[in-house]
N, C-alpha and C positions, 0 to 999 in steps of 0.2 A: 503493499500503500504506500510506504513514503517512496521509494523509487516511483511509482505512476503520480505521486503528488509532485515529483519531482520534476518528472519529465512535463508534468501539464503544466507546474511552474514555467521551467524552460521554455516550451511553447509560449505561453502567453505574451513572456518579453519578447521572443522574436517577431510574433505577430504585432506587437508596442512596437518596436523596433522599424518592422516593413513596414506600420500606417504613417510612420513619422517621415520616412525617407520617401515614400509616395505623395505625404501630402508638402516635401519641400519641392520634390521633381513636379508637383500642380505648380507651385508657387513661381518655380522657376521658366515652368513654360507658360503661367500666365504673363508673367512679365516683359518673358521673349515674344510674344504674342502683342501684346501691346507697344513695344518698340518698334515692331515693322511697321512698315507702312499699308497702309488699308487699301488694296486696288477695288475699283469698280468692276465689275465683270457682266458683260450682258450679251450674249449671243454671241461667243467665243471673240469678244472685240471687248482688249483690255485698255479702262482708263487710269494711267497711274499717272508717272513723274513728271512725263512730258505733256500731259494734257493740264493737270493741276498746273504746273510752271507757266505753261501758255498762258490759262487762266490769270495767274498771279501777274505775269507780267503786266498785260491787259490792265486789270485794275487798277495795278501801282501807278501804271502811267497816268491815267484817271485821275486817280488820287490826287500824285503829285499837281498835277496840272489845274486841280480846283482849288485844292489849298494854297499853290503857291499866288491861286488871283484871288481867294480872299484874306489870306493872313500876309503874303507876301514876308515870310519866314522861316529860312531853309527846315528848322527843327522841326518845326509844326507839316510841314512840308511830308518829310520824312517816314513821320508816327502814321498821318491821316494816307501817305501811299501803303505802307505796311496793312493796316487795315482794311482799304481797298482794294489792294490784293487778294486777302484772306477769303474775303468775301468774291474778289471777281472769282477765282478758281471754283469755287465751289457752284457758283452760277455759270461759269462754262461749261463745265463736266456734267451737269445737269441739262443744259440746251443739247451736247451732244449727244447725251442718254435717250432724251426724248425724239432726238432727228433719227436717231437707228431705232426707237420704238416703234414710229410712225411708218419708218420704211419695211419693217416687218409687217406691220398690218398691210399695207400694201402688196406685200411679195404675198403675202397670203390665201390671198383672194384668188389670185392666178397656182396656186399650190392645189386649193380647192377646186380651181377649172380641171386642172390633168387630173386629178382624182376622179371625177365626175367624165371627165371624158373617155378616162379607163374604163371603168366600169359600166358605161354606155357598151364599151368594144366587147364586155362579156368575160372583162378580168373579174378574178376575185379581189379578196380588200388586200389579202398581198400582194399579188401582183401589181395593184391599181399605187399603192402606197412605193414600192420601189419603181415604177414608171414614172412618178410625181417626182422624185428624188432625182431621177436622168432628165426628165424636163427642166426640172430647176440649174441642174450645172449646165443645162445649154441656154439658159435665158441670163443667169444671173451670175456672178463674178464667186469664186470659193470663197472670198470670205464674208459674201453678204450673208445677212441672218439665217434667211430662209434656206441657204443651202447649208449651214451650220447643222442648224433644227434638224433640216429633213434628214441628213449624214448620221445625224446620233440615233434618229429615229429609225432608221434602217438597221442602223446596226445592231439595235436592241431587237428587231424583228429576226435577224438573221441568230442571235441568240438563243433564243425561243421565248423572250419575252409578249408577254401580249401587248395588241394596240391600244386598249382604253388604257392602260399605265403608261405607254411609252407618250400618247399625247395629253396625258397630265400632267406628266415631265418637261412636256414641248410646254405645257402652260406658266408651269413654275418658273424656268426657265428664262422664256419670254415675257414674263409677266401680261399678259393678252388675254382680256377680259374673254374676247371672242373664239380664242384655242378653248380656253378651257368649258365654253358654251358649248362646243360641238365636242369637245369630248364628252361632257354629260348627257348630250344627246345621242353621240354614237354609242356608249353605251346600255343608253335606254334602247335603241334601236338593237344594236345589237342581243340583249336580253329578250326584246320581246318578238324578233324576226322580222322589223320592219323595213320599208323600201328604203334601205342606203341611199342609193342615186336620188332618190328624192330627198333625203334628210341634208347630202350635201349639195344641191342645186337650192333650196331653199335657205340654208345658213350661208351659203356663197351670195344670194342678193342680200341677205338681212347687213354683213359686212357693207357690201360697195353702197348701200341707202345710207349705213352710217359716213360711209367714208367722203361721199361725196354732199351729207348734211356737214360735216364737218368742214370740209374745204368752203363751201358756201358761208360758212359763219366765220372761217379765216378770210374772205376778200371784203364781208362785210365791214370786219373789224379791223383789215389793214391800214385804213383810211385814219379812225381814231389813236394806233398804235405809233402811226408816221406825226402825228401832231401831238401828241403826249410827250414823244422823243422829243420835237421841237419845243417844244414849249419848257419840258424839262433843261434844254440848253440857251434858252433867253435868258436866265435869270445872270449867268454866267456871263455871258456876253455884255448883259448891262453893268456889271460892275467891274468889268474890265476899259467898260467907256466911263464910267464914273470917275475910276482910278485916274485917267490918264487925266480926265479934264482937271479934278478938283483936288486940293490940297491935301496935309497929311492933317486929320482930327487926330483928337484923343485915339492913343493904342489901347488906355484900358477900354473904354466904354466902345470903340469899336471892334476888341474881339469878343465881349463878352457880345455884341449886339450880332457880329457875324456866325458866331459858335451857333444862335438862336437860330437865324436865319438857316444856316446848313441842315441842324435838325427838323425844321419844320419842311426843307425842301426833299431830305432825305425821304420822309414820313410821307409827302405828299403825293411822290413817286412812286414809291411803294403802295400805295392805296390806289393809284391809278394804275398801277401794272393789274392789280388784284381783278378790277373792275372789267380792264380790257381782256385778259383772259379768261376765256367760258369752254367749260369744259361738256362735253358730250355724255 
């Protein structure tokens, strides 16, 4: 009995030491993950240092010009340039992200059209998706989002995975609601034995209508967006003209007034962008 107790005590001590070591390793891994630069990935396209750096430079130049016009002090201009650069890097990467997402939505309509044509020719679902992948590689470049996601789907089919699972995975990777809805409809149709060709055609028509409505809204809002950008640049031009005409006044009061004006200017531009950007 004493030998068993000693062995149990040794095992418990060893387990505690292992738990401590695991906790240390987990903490080190977490610290290492925090130190790593987070990359944004969408449909095979990685947005990392280059894209963030480009956005930072654009924002820093804009911030430096605005601060130099308003305050005319190098130190304040550098501080605002860094702040504008950080914000500009996030805005620039989000712009590229949304642009590629819109590109995927347009290409997905052609993808469904190719599947529908293959089903009309009498091919089964497996052959239809494989044929659609071949058609997409003929229409678009290899780096396009639909070619990357279609290749992943076909590789999954070759390994024996189900189409429903692969469609949901495509929806998660592309962050596209249309793909998720199509996957749900396909899953229901596959279980109940519905007309798959009709489902694909109706899904394609709904997506095309949605894209056409979005394009009409964009054309309607293009003029207000341009007006907002012009009106946003007017205060800077007016301040430059007044600085050239008038003499220097009290620096303390002008610094306080310019800071309040800059905050109001930024808040108004942010609200204007919220009013102009309409999501369907």
